[in-house]
C-alpha positions as CSV (number, residue, x, y, z in Angstrom):
1,M,159.8,83.2,-96.1
2,N,158.2,86.3,-93.3
3,S,157.5,89.5,-93.7
4,T,161.2,90.2,-92.9
5,G,162.5,88.4,-95.2
6,E,164.2,85.7,-93.3
7,H,163.3,81.8,-93.6
8,N,160.7,80.7,-90.8
9,V,162.4,78.0,-88.7
10,W,160.2,76.3,-86.4
11,K,157.4,73.7,-86.7
12,F,156.4,70.9,-84.1
13,D,154.2,68.6,-85.8
14,Q,157.2,66.2,-85.2
15,L,157.9,67.0,-81.9
16,A,157.3,63.6,-79.8
17,P,160.0,61.6,-81.8
18,F,162.2,64.8,-81.5
19,V,161.8,64.4,-77.9
20,I,162.2,60.9,-77.6
21,F,165.1,60.6,-79.6
22,S,167.2,63.7,-78.0
23,S,166.7,62.2,-74.8
24,I,168.5,58.8,-75.9
25,H,170.9,61.3,-77.9
26,S,171.5,63.6,-74.5
27,F,171.9,60.3,-72.0
28,S,174.2,58.9,-74.6
29,L,176.3,62.4,-74.2
30,V,175.9,62.7,-70.8
31,F,177.3,58.9,-70.3
32,N,180.4,59.3,-72.6
33,A,181.5,62.5,-70.9
34,F,181.1,60.8,-67.3
35,F,182.6,57.7,-68.5
36,F,185.8,59.7,-69.8
37,L,185.8,61.7,-66.5
38,V,186.1,58.4,-64.4
39,I,188.6,56.7,-66.8
40,K,190.7,59.6,-67.0
41,Q,190.4,59.7,-63.0
42,F,190.6,56.2,-62.0
43,G,191.3,53.9,-65.4
44,D,194.4,51.5,-64.9
45,R,196.4,51.5,-67.7
46,K,197.6,48.0,-67.0
47,T,194.2,46.5,-66.9
48,T,192.1,49.0,-68.9
49,P,191.9,49.4,-72.5
50,I,192.6,53.1,-72.1
51,V,193.4,53.9,-75.6
52,F,190.4,51.8,-77.3
53,I,187.9,53.4,-74.8
54,Y,189.0,56.9,-75.8
55,N,189.1,56.4,-79.4
56,M,185.2,54.6,-79.0
57,I,184.3,58.0,-76.9
58,L,185.5,60.5,-79.5
59,S,184.1,58.7,-82.5
60,N,180.4,58.4,-80.6
61,V,180.5,61.7,-79.1
62,M,181.1,62.8,-82.7
63,N,178.0,60.5,-84.1
64,I,175.9,62.1,-81.5
65,I,176.7,65.4,-82.2
66,G,176.5,64.7,-86.0
67,T,172.9,63.0,-86.0
68,Y,171.5,65.6,-83.6
69,I,172.1,68.3,-85.6
70,G,171.7,66.3,-89.2
71,F,168.7,64.1,-88.2
72,L,167.1,65.4,-85.3
73,L,167.2,69.2,-85.5
74,P,165.8,68.8,-88.7
75,L,162.4,67.2,-87.6
76,V,161.4,70.6,-86.0
77,W,162.9,73.0,-88.8
78,T,160.8,74.1,-91.5
79,D,161.1,72.8,-95.0
80,E,162.1,76.6,-96.1
81,F,164.8,76.6,-93.5
82,Y,166.0,73.0,-94.0
83,F,166.5,73.1,-97.9
84,G,167.8,77.0,-97.8
85,K,171.0,78.1,-97.7
86,Q,171.1,78.4,-94.1
87,F,171.8,74.7,-93.9
88,R,171.5,72.0,-96.2
89,Q,173.2,73.7,-98.7
90,N,176.2,74.8,-96.8
91,Y,176.4,72.2,-93.7
92,S,175.0,69.0,-94.8
93,A,177.8,67.5,-96.9
94,F,180.1,68.6,-93.8
95,L,177.7,66.6,-91.3
96,T,177.5,63.7,-93.4
97,L,181.4,63.7,-93.3
98,F,181.4,63.8,-89.7
99,I,178.9,61.0,-89.3
100,A,180.4,58.7,-91.7
101,F,184.1,59.6,-90.0
102,S,182.5,58.6,-86.7
103,Y,181.2,55.4,-87.9
104,R,184.3,54.1,-90.4
105,H,186.4,54.4,-87.4
106,Q,184.2,52.1,-85.0
107,L,184.6,49.9,-87.9
108,F,188.5,49.7,-88.2
109,L,188.6,49.9,-84.0
110,S,187.0,46.8,-84.6
111,F,189.7,45.0,-86.7
112,L,192.4,46.7,-84.4
113,M,190.9,45.1,-81.6
114,I,190.6,41.9,-82.8
115,I,194.1,42.1,-84.5
116,Q,195.2,42.9,-81.0
117,R,193.7,39.7,-79.4
118,F,195.1,37.3,-82.1
119,Y,198.6,38.7,-81.8
120,C,198.7,38.9,-77.9
121,V,197.1,35.4,-77.4
122,L,200.2,34.4,-79.9
123,N,202.6,36.0,-78.2
124,P,202.0,37.2,-74.4
125,T,205.3,39.3,-74.1
126,T,204.7,41.1,-77.2
127,Q,205.2,44.9,-77.2
128,T,204.0,45.8,-80.2
129,F,200.4,46.4,-78.9
130,T,201.7,49.1,-75.8
131,D,199.3,52.0,-75.6
132,Y,201.9,53.8,-77.4
133,Y,201.8,51.9,-80.7
134,L,198.0,51.6,-80.1
135,W,197.7,55.4,-79.9
136,L,200.3,55.3,-83.3
137,Y,197.9,52.4,-85.1
138,S,194.6,54.2,-84.0
139,G,195.9,57.4,-85.4
140,L,196.6,55.8,-88.6
141,L,193.6,54.8,-89.1
142,M,191.7,57.7,-87.9
143,A,194.2,59.8,-90.7
144,F,193.6,56.6,-93.5
145,G,189.2,57.1,-92.9
146,A,189.7,60.5,-93.1
147,L,191.7,60.8,-96.2
148,L,189.0,58.2,-97.8
149,L,186.2,60.4,-97.0
150,L,187.6,63.9,-97.5
151,I,188.4,62.9,-101.6
152,P,185.0,62.5,-102.2
153,F,184.1,65.5,-99.9
154,L,186.3,67.7,-101.8
155,S,185.2,66.7,-105.0
156,D,181.9,67.9,-107.0
157,C,180.9,64.0,-106.1
158,Y,180.6,65.0,-102.4
159,M,178.1,63.2,-100.3
160,Y,175.2,64.8,-98.5
161,T,172.6,63.9,-96.2
162,D,168.6,64.6,-97.0
163,Q,166.8,64.0,-94.0
164,R,163.1,64.6,-95.5
165,R,164.1,61.4,-97.4
166,L,165.7,59.7,-94.5
167,K,169.4,59.1,-97.5
168,I,172.6,59.8,-97.9
169,L,173.0,61.1,-101.7
170,S,175.3,61.9,-103.9
171,A,175.3,65.4,-105.5
172,C,176.6,64.2,-109.1
173,E,173.7,61.4,-108.7
174,P,173.2,58.6,-110.4
175,N,177.2,58.9,-109.9
176,V,179.0,58.7,-107.1
177,H,182.7,59.4,-106.5
178,P,184.8,56.0,-107.4
179,I,186.4,56.0,-103.7
180,A,183.3,56.8,-101.9
181,K,181.7,54.0,-104.0
182,Y,184.2,51.6,-103.0
183,H,184.5,52.6,-99.5
184,I,180.8,52.4,-98.9
185,K,180.9,48.7,-100.4
186,F,183.6,48.3,-97.8
187,T,181.3,49.7,-94.9
188,A,178.5,47.2,-96.1
189,Y,180.5,44.3,-95.7
190,A,183.0,45.1,-93.1
191,P,180.6,44.5,-89.7
192,Y,180.2,40.8,-90.9
193,I,183.9,40.0,-92.3
194,S,184.6,41.2,-88.7
195,L,182.3,39.1,-87.0
196,I,184.0,36.0,-88.9
197,F,187.2,37.4,-87.8
198,T,185.6,37.5,-84.1
199,I,183.8,34.0,-83.9
200,A,187.4,32.6,-85.3
201,L,189.3,34.3,-82.4
202,I,186.9,33.1,-79.6
203,F,187.3,29.4,-80.8
204,Y,191.2,30.3,-81.1
205,V,191.5,31.7,-77.5
206,S,189.3,28.6,-76.4
207,A,191.2,25.9,-77.4
208,K,194.6,28.1,-76.7
209,H,193.7,28.4,-73.3
210,G,192.5,24.7,-73.0
211,K,195.8,23.7,-74.2
212,T,197.5,26.2,-71.9
213,F,195.6,24.8,-68.6
214,K,195.7,21.0,-69.3
215,N,199.6,21.2,-69.5
216,S,200.3,23.8,-66.6
217,Q,201.1,22.8,-63.1
218,T,199.0,23.0,-60.4
219,S,200.6,26.0,-58.6
220,N,200.7,28.2,-61.7
221,S,196.9,27.6,-62.3
222,R,195.9,30.9,-60.0
223,I,198.1,33.0,-62.3
224,L,196.7,31.5,-65.3
225,K,193.1,32.1,-64.4
226,K,194.1,35.6,-63.8
227,I,195.3,36.0,-67.2
228,R,192.7,34.3,-68.9
229,N,190.3,36.6,-67.0
230,Y,192.0,39.5,-68.5
231,E,192.1,38.0,-71.6
232,K,188.3,37.3,-71.6
233,N,187.5,40.6,-70.9
234,M,189.6,42.2,-73.7
235,L,188.1,39.9,-75.5
236,I,184.3,40.6,-74.7
237,Q,185.3,44.4,-75.8
238,A,186.3,43.1,-79.4
239,V,182.7,40.8,-79.6
240,S,180.6,43.4,-78.2
241,T,182.0,46.0,-80.7
242,T,181.6,43.9,-83.3
243,I,178.2,42.5,-82.6
244,F,177.0,46.0,-82.0
245,L,178.4,47.1,-85.4
246,T,177.1,43.9,-87.6
247,V,173.6,44.9,-85.3
248,Y,173.5,48.0,-86.7
249,D,174.4,47.4,-90.1
250,F,171.8,44.5,-90.5
251,G,168.8,46.9,-89.0
252,G,170.1,49.3,-92.0
253,R,169.2,46.5,-94.7
254,I,165.4,45.2,-92.8
255,S,163.9,47.9,-95.1
256,R,165.2,46.8,-98.3
257,F,165.2,42.8,-97.8
258,I,161.7,42.8,-96.5
259,S,159.7,41.3,-99.3
260,P,156.3,43.2,-99.2
261,A,154.5,40.0,-99.8
262,F,155.2,39.4,-96.5
263,V,155.3,43.1,-94.9
264,V,154.3,46.4,-96.2
265,L,156.4,49.1,-94.8
266,T,154.9,52.2,-94.4
267,S,156.6,55.7,-94.7
268,T,156.1,56.0,-90.9
269,D,157.7,52.4,-90.4
270,I,160.6,53.1,-92.5
271,F,161.0,56.8,-90.2
272,Y,160.9,54.7,-87.2
273,I,163.2,51.8,-88.1
274,F,165.9,55.0,-89.4
275,Y,165.7,56.6,-86.1
276,I,165.8,53.8,-83.9
277,R,168.9,52.7,-85.4
278,A,170.4,56.6,-85.4
279,A,169.5,56.4,-81.6
280,F,171.1,53.0,-81.4
281,A,174.3,54.0,-82.8
282,T,174.7,56.4,-80.1
283,L,174.8,53.8,-77.4
284,I,177.8,51.7,-78.7
285,T,180.1,53.3,-75.7
286,F,177.1,52.6,-73.1
287,T,176.8,49.0,-74.5
288,V,180.3,48.0,-74.9
289,Y,181.9,49.1,-71.8
290,G,178.5,50.1,-69.3
291,I,177.2,46.7,-70.0
292,A,179.1,44.0,-71.4
293,T,182.6,44.7,-70.5
294,R,182.5,43.6,-66.3
295,R,185.8,45.8,-65.1
296,T,184.5,49.0,-66.9
297,R,181.1,48.3,-65.6
298,N,181.9,47.8,-62.4
299,L,184.1,50.9,-62.0
300,I,181.2,53.1,-63.3
301,I,178.8,51.8,-61.0
302,T,181.4,52.1,-58.4
303,S,182.2,55.9,-59.2
304,L,178.3,56.7,-59.8
305,F,177.3,55.1,-56.3
306,W,180.1,57.1,-54.5
307,L,179.3,60.4,-56.3
308,I,175.6,60.4,-55.4
309,R,176.9,59.4,-51.7
310,G,179.1,62.6,-51.9
311,D,182.0,61.1,-51.0
312,N,185.4,62.2,-52.4
313,G,187.6,61.0,-54.8
314,K,190.5,59.4,-52.5
315,Q,187.2,56.9,-51.4
316,I,186.5,56.2,-55.2
317,S,190.3,55.2,-56.1
318,V,190.4,52.9,-52.9
319,V,187.1,51.4,-54.2
320,S,188.4,51.1,-57.8
321,T,191.7,49.3,-56.7
322,Q,189.8,46.8,-54.9
323,I,187.7,46.4,-58.2
324,R,191.2,45.9,-60.2
325,R,192.1,43.0,-57.5
326,T,188.6,41.1,-57.9
327,S,187.8,41.6,-61.7
328,H,191.7,41.3,-63.1
329,L,191.0,43.6,-66.2
């Protein structure tokens, strides 16, 4: 403590990694804000997965804010401030809940994306996955995920983050709340289960489309091609989300599975593996919709181009209409 009895707050021995990773977080936050405005203004509900996009933006922004406060700011905080009542004892458990919810919701969404694709290919005229029902399903998943996290959070066995040890721990360790224990196990296997279903979906859609085109009349081939392009891009959304979450989870297992006989990881190695993963996780919306999905990528690039040129929204709207006609997503 200083002479006034207050905790010292700032230290700058880890300023470089703080600046580097904060820059990535800031970029992702700006991208999510820009993407939200673009979709809100120019997104076509008939051709753009609006509900999934809004859900992904929400969970991504929650993750960015949570990891920034929970893991980045502590890099430049003193130990006496971090371990004092001002932060860790009062806010760490809440931030852990915040971060865990954002990641779990993305996992649940990946399953919903896959189920939607399977069902819509089986029954193209279904009304089971309209925007109204997708909001309902995603809302139920959100409530279910929040409930699974709130029960341990309100108990004496809540989970909290220790940034100094780069771990999420139980307040009653070595014990863990039963619900938290099974929830952690589900989270560990969920990305790989989702990946298996995604691979099965790819094969199924390919076989379904091949059979459809083989049996179709030439006059209908253009319509079928448009449908195929639409479903292809919807599939890319599900596939890219699943692969992203799988890569993220696998990255967290590296330090635990690498044998010391082959590679000895120093504390610095573990530090950068952890923070690279944390930064990577903030880029999910950018990766899925800014890179992988053609329809949204084109809309973002076009909107950014016209924004830089200083053109008005009417011109952007005209261009976005042209994109809809060419990309069919």
